[in-house]
C-alpha positions as CSV (number, residue, x, y, z in Angstrom):
1,M,61.1,97.0,176.8
2,R,64.3,95.2,176.1
3,E,65.4,92.6,178.8
4,V,69.1,92.6,179.5
5,R,70.6,89.8,181.6
6,V,73.9,90.8,183.2
7,F,76.0,87.9,184.4
8,F,78.7,89.0,186.9
9,H,81.4,87.6,189.2
10,D,79.3,86.8,192.3
11,K,80.3,87.8,195.9
12,C,82.9,90.2,194.5
13,F,83.0,94.0,194.8
14,D,84.5,94.4,191.4
15,G,82.0,91.9,189.9
16,S,79.0,93.8,191.3
17,A,80.5,97.2,190.4
18,S,81.2,95.9,186.9
19,A,77.5,95.0,186.5
20,A,76.5,98.5,187.6
21,V,79.0,100.2,185.3
22,F,77.8,98.1,182.4
23,T,74.2,99.0,183.3
24,A,75.0,102.7,183.3
25,F,76.8,102.4,179.9
26,Y,74.1,100.3,178.2
27,R,71.3,102.5,179.5
28,S,72.9,105.7,178.4
29,A,74.7,104.7,175.1
30,I,72.9,101.6,173.7
31,H,69.2,101.3,174.7
32,P,67.7,103.5,177.4
33,D,64.4,101.7,177.6
34,S,65.8,98.4,179.1
35,R,65.0,96.3,182.1
36,F,68.0,94.6,183.8
37,E,68.3,91.3,185.6
38,Y,71.5,90.4,187.5
39,L,72.8,86.8,187.9
40,G,75.9,86.0,189.9
41,L,78.4,83.5,188.5
42,A,80.8,81.5,190.7
43,H,84.0,79.6,189.9
44,K,83.2,75.9,190.4
45,A,84.9,72.7,189.4
46,S,82.3,72.2,186.6
47,N,79.2,73.8,185.0
48,L,80.2,77.4,185.1
49,F,77.4,78.4,182.8
50,D,73.8,77.3,182.6
51,P,72.9,77.5,178.8
52,E,69.3,78.0,179.7
53,A,70.1,81.2,181.5
54,F,71.1,83.1,178.4
55,R,67.5,84.0,177.5
56,G,67.5,87.7,177.7
57,D,67.0,89.9,174.7
58,E,70.6,90.9,175.4
59,N,73.1,88.8,177.5
60,A,76.3,90.2,179.0
61,I,79.1,88.7,181.1
62,V,81.3,90.9,183.1
63,D,84.4,90.1,185.3
64,F,84.1,86.4,184.5
65,K,85.3,83.8,182.1
66,Y,84.4,83.8,178.4
67,S,81.5,81.9,176.9
68,S,81.3,81.1,173.2
69,D,77.5,80.8,173.4
70,P,76.2,82.8,170.5
71,R,73.5,84.4,172.7
72,V,76.2,86.2,174.7
73,G,76.4,89.6,173.1
74,W,78.7,91.5,175.5
75,W,81.8,90.3,177.4
76,F,84.4,92.2,179.5
77,D,87.1,90.6,181.6
78,H,90.5,91.5,183.0
79,H,91.7,88.1,184.4
80,Q,94.7,86.4,182.9
81,S,92.8,83.2,183.1
82,A,89.8,84.4,181.1
83,F,89.2,81.3,178.9
84,L,88.1,77.9,179.9
85,N,90.0,76.3,176.9
86,A,91.8,77.0,173.7
87,A,88.7,76.8,171.7
88,D,87.1,79.7,173.7
89,A,90.2,81.8,173.3
90,E,90.2,81.2,169.5
91,H,86.5,82.0,169.4
92,F,87.2,85.3,171.1
93,R,90.1,86.1,168.7
94,R,87.8,85.6,165.7
95,D,84.9,87.7,167.1
96,R,84.2,90.8,165.0
97,S,81.2,92.1,167.0
98,G,83.1,94.9,168.6
99,R,81.4,94.0,171.9
100,K,83.7,91.6,173.6
101,F,86.8,92.9,175.4
102,H,89.7,91.5,177.4
103,D,92.7,93.2,178.9
104,P,94.5,91.8,182.0
105,K,96.5,95.0,182.5
106,Y,93.5,96.7,184.2
107,R,93.3,96.5,188.0
108,S,89.6,96.1,188.0
109,C,87.0,95.1,185.4
110,A,84.8,98.0,186.4
111,S,87.4,100.6,185.4
112,F,88.1,98.5,182.2
113,I,84.5,98.7,181.2
114,A,84.3,102.4,181.9
115,H,87.4,103.1,179.9
116,V,86.6,101.0,176.9
117,T,83.0,102.1,176.6
118,A,84.1,105.8,176.9
119,Q,86.5,105.3,174.1
120,R,84.4,103.1,171.8
121,F,80.9,104.3,172.5
122,G,81.1,107.8,174.0
123,F,80.0,106.7,177.5
124,D,80.5,109.4,180.2
125,P,82.1,107.5,183.2
126,A,81.9,110.5,185.6
127,P,78.7,109.2,187.4
128,V,80.4,105.9,188.2
129,A,83.8,107.4,189.2
130,E,83.4,106.5,192.9
131,L,82.6,102.9,192.0
132,T,85.6,102.5,189.6
133,H,87.9,104.2,192.0
134,W,87.1,101.7,194.8
135,A,87.0,98.7,192.5
136,D,90.6,99.6,191.5
137,I,91.7,99.9,195.2
138,I,89.9,96.7,196.3
139,D,90.8,94.5,193.3
140,G,94.3,95.9,193.1
141,A,94.9,95.7,196.9
142,L,96.0,99.4,196.9
143,F,95.7,99.8,200.7
144,A,98.1,101.6,202.9
145,S,98.7,98.5,205.0
146,A,97.3,95.1,205.8
147,E,95.9,96.6,209.0
148,A,94.0,99.2,207.0
149,A,92.5,96.5,204.7
150,V,91.4,94.5,207.7
151,A,90.1,97.5,209.8
152,L,87.3,98.1,207.2
153,A,87.1,101.8,208.0
154,E,85.9,102.9,204.5
155,P,82.3,102.4,203.4
156,A,83.5,100.4,200.3
157,L,85.4,98.0,202.5
158,K,82.3,97.4,204.7
159,L,80.2,96.8,201.6
160,T,82.8,94.3,200.4
161,L,82.4,92.4,203.6
162,A,78.6,92.3,203.0
163,I,79.0,91.4,199.4
164,E,81.4,88.5,200.1
165,G,79.6,87.2,203.1
166,S,75.9,87.6,202.3
167,R,73.9,84.4,201.7
168,R,70.8,86.1,200.4
169,P,70.4,85.4,196.7
170,D,68.5,88.7,196.3
171,F,71.1,90.9,198.0
172,L,73.4,91.7,195.1
173,P,70.6,92.0,192.5
174,R,69.2,94.6,194.8
175,L,72.5,96.3,195.5
176,I,73.7,96.6,191.9
177,P,71.1,99.1,190.7
178,D,71.4,101.0,194.0
179,Y,75.1,101.7,193.2
180,L,73.7,104.0,190.6
181,R,71.3,105.7,192.9
182,Y,73.4,106.4,196.0
183,P,76.9,107.3,197.0
184,L,78.6,104.5,198.8
185,D,78.4,106.0,202.3
186,E,74.6,106.4,201.9
187,L,74.2,103.0,200.3
188,L,75.9,101.5,203.4
189,Q,73.2,102.9,205.6
190,L,70.3,101.4,203.9
191,D,68.3,99.0,206.1
192,Y,68.8,95.9,203.9
193,V,72.6,96.5,203.7
194,Q,72.9,97.0,207.5
195,Q,70.9,93.8,208.1
196,E,73.6,91.9,206.2
197,L,76.6,93.9,207.5
198,V,76.1,93.9,211.3
199,P,76.4,90.1,211.9
200,L,79.2,89.9,209.3
201,L,81.2,92.5,211.2
202,E,81.0,90.3,214.3
203,R,82.0,87.3,212.3
204,H,84.9,89.3,210.9
205,R,86.2,89.8,214.4
206,R,85.9,86.1,215.2
207,T,87.6,85.1,212.0
208,Q,90.7,87.2,213.0
209,A,90.9,85.4,216.3
210,L,90.4,82.0,214.6
211,M,93.1,82.7,212.0
212,R,95.5,83.8,214.7
213,E,95.2,80.2,216.1
214,L,95.3,78.3,212.7
215,L,97.9,80.3,210.7
216,D,101.1,78.4,209.8
217,C,103.6,81.1,209.0
218,R,106.8,79.5,207.8
219,G,109.3,80.2,205.0
220,G,107.6,83.3,203.7
221,V,104.2,81.5,203.2
222,A,101.1,81.9,205.4
223,Y,99.2,78.6,205.2
224,F,95.7,78.0,206.7
225,D,92.9,75.5,206.4
226,L,89.4,76.7,207.2
227,T,87.5,73.7,205.9
228,A,86.2,72.8,209.4
229,H,84.6,76.3,209.6
230,D,82.0,78.0,207.5
231,L,84.2,80.9,206.5
232,E,84.7,81.1,202.7
233,G,83.9,84.9,202.7
234,Y,86.8,85.8,205.0
235,N,88.9,89.0,204.5
236,K,91.9,87.8,202.4
237,F,94.3,90.4,204.0
238,I,94.0,88.9,207.5
239,P,96.9,86.5,207.0
240,Y,99.2,89.4,206.1
241,A,98.1,91.5,209.1
242,L,98.9,88.5,211.3
243,C,102.0,87.4,209.5
244,P,103.5,90.5,207.9
245,A,106.7,88.7,206.9
246,A,104.7,86.4,204.6
247,V,105.3,86.9,200.8
248,Y,102.5,84.6,199.9
249,S,99.4,83.0,201.4
250,V,97.7,79.7,200.6
251,G,94.4,78.8,202.2
252,V,91.7,76.1,201.9
253,S,88.1,76.8,202.5
254,R,84.8,75.1,201.9
255,S,81.2,76.2,200.9
256,S,78.1,74.5,199.7
257,F,79.2,74.4,196.1
258,R,82.9,74.0,196.2
259,T,86.1,73.5,198.1
260,K,88.4,76.4,197.3
261,V,92.2,76.8,197.3
262,S,93.1,80.5,197.5
263,V,96.6,81.7,196.6
264,G,97.7,85.3,197.2
265,S,100.7,87.5,197.5
266,N,101.3,90.1,200.1
267,P,101.0,93.6,198.6
268,W,103.3,95.0,201.3
269,Q,106.0,92.4,201.0
270,T,107.0,92.2,197.3
271,L,110.1,90.9,195.7
272,P,111.8,91.8,192.3
273,E,110.7,88.4,190.9
274,M,107.3,87.0,192.0
275,E,105.7,83.7,191.1
276,N,102.8,84.1,188.6
277,L,100.0,82.8,190.8
278,A,97.4,82.6,187.9
279,S,99.8,80.3,186.0
280,L,100.5,78.3,189.1
281,C,96.7,77.8,189.7
282,E,96.1,77.0,186.1
283,R,98.1,73.8,186.6
284,Y,95.4,72.6,188.9
285,G,92.5,73.8,186.8
286,G,92.2,77.2,188.4
287,G,93.4,80.7,187.4
288,G,93.2,84.3,188.3
289,H,95.7,87.2,188.2
290,P,99.5,87.1,188.4
291,R,99.3,88.2,192.1
292,V,96.2,86.3,193.2
293,G,94.6,83.1,192.1
294,A,92.3,80.3,193.1
295,I,91.3,76.7,192.3
296,S,87.8,75.3,192.7
297,F,87.2,71.6,193.6
298,E,84.0,69.7,194.1
299,P,82.5,70.3,197.6
300,D,83.5,66.9,198.9
301,A,87.0,66.9,197.3
302,L,88.8,67.9,200.5
303,A,91.8,65.6,200.1
304,P,92.8,66.7,196.5
305,A,92.2,70.4,197.5
306,R,94.5,70.0,200.6
307,Q,97.1,68.2,198.5
308,A,97.1,71.0,195.9
309,A,97.3,73.7,198.6
310,Q,100.2,71.9,200.3
311,E,102.1,71.4,197.0
312,I,101.6,75.1,196.1
313,A,102.8,76.2,199.6
314,A,105.9,74.0,199.3
315,R,106.6,75.4,195.8
316,L,106.3,78.9,196.9
317,R,108.5,78.4,200.0
318,A,111.1,76.8,197.7
319,S,111.0,79.7,195.3
320,L,111.9,82.1,198.2
321,V,115.1,80.3,199.1
322,Q,116.5,80.0,195.5
């Protein structure tokens, strides 16, 4: 039996959905007799990839940065900031395998994989249509309002809370194959999902109250610092629900493996000309999409992370008065 290792953007609905869509494609169009293993990847200040991990008979990366390691056979990504350096970008341009794909025009990587594999390999994406539909909505922030995004009424949004907040290393490797077995409303009711979700829903309510106290909403930018609280997996739409006039948000949070600066734009408060947040974050070693980006620092690098966040907030405020 062929062993396929799928590396995906960890703690991300689109990342996990992309791993499931790739699994469905590979199993139906490439090699049906395969065993899959799922390994989450996180954006860190250093060491994004462990070279020893690429030991499957087939190794695939989805919804994450490019690796030029010759053992990586498949790659799909839709981020503007898809390459760690110019050498990786050139390596991708020269690739002739027909198994590595990049297109930042797609809202989600899951729908990108479904579309490309349908066109190139004859994959039928109908069985994963619910997954790609919600990956587009969640990654593209296509909600009716900030309040709807925070209310978490839909099963996919509750699953997103569990995905982003779970600390069990076996949670997503168990969830990903179950995407292909159950509709999302049934998946949500499984015991192991509910065990993660129930305490996270209570934390979600507390986070809203905490952000109401911490949020600095001035000059069209909602700024917050959560480094004193263990809340990296917060709902990124809370600032816009609390500060609907904000065009941008800038936040600092901390986890065991990084200090993170998150930079976003309000989907319900757009302007004709918006700052490219991926390009802005790239100046500090980060990246992302034009409308949302992030920067990862070492876990103890609070001072430089806060400085970067404050500089970005000031730049964004200045851009709104020009």
